[in-house]
C-alpha angles and dihedrals in degrees: 000000000000091000088069089065088059100039098050095057090045091051091048090049091052091049092050092048090049092050091048091052091047094051091045089054092049092048092048089053097244092147100047100101112020096162099054097075092042092054094041091064091052096048099035093107093061091065095053120074115250116245119229115229090223091060091054091064098056113133120242 
């Protein structure tokens, strides 16, 4: 029964730390544009120039 007196404060501490991190992330605008990074990985190849396979075989 005495372990409850240790575990409850630890659990409350973890909840408070989690809430503090969540509110910090909201205040620092981490959740403003959730779709940008997801789409950037899909369309990343359009921004880079395409390499021609003939140019890859140039002699040194």
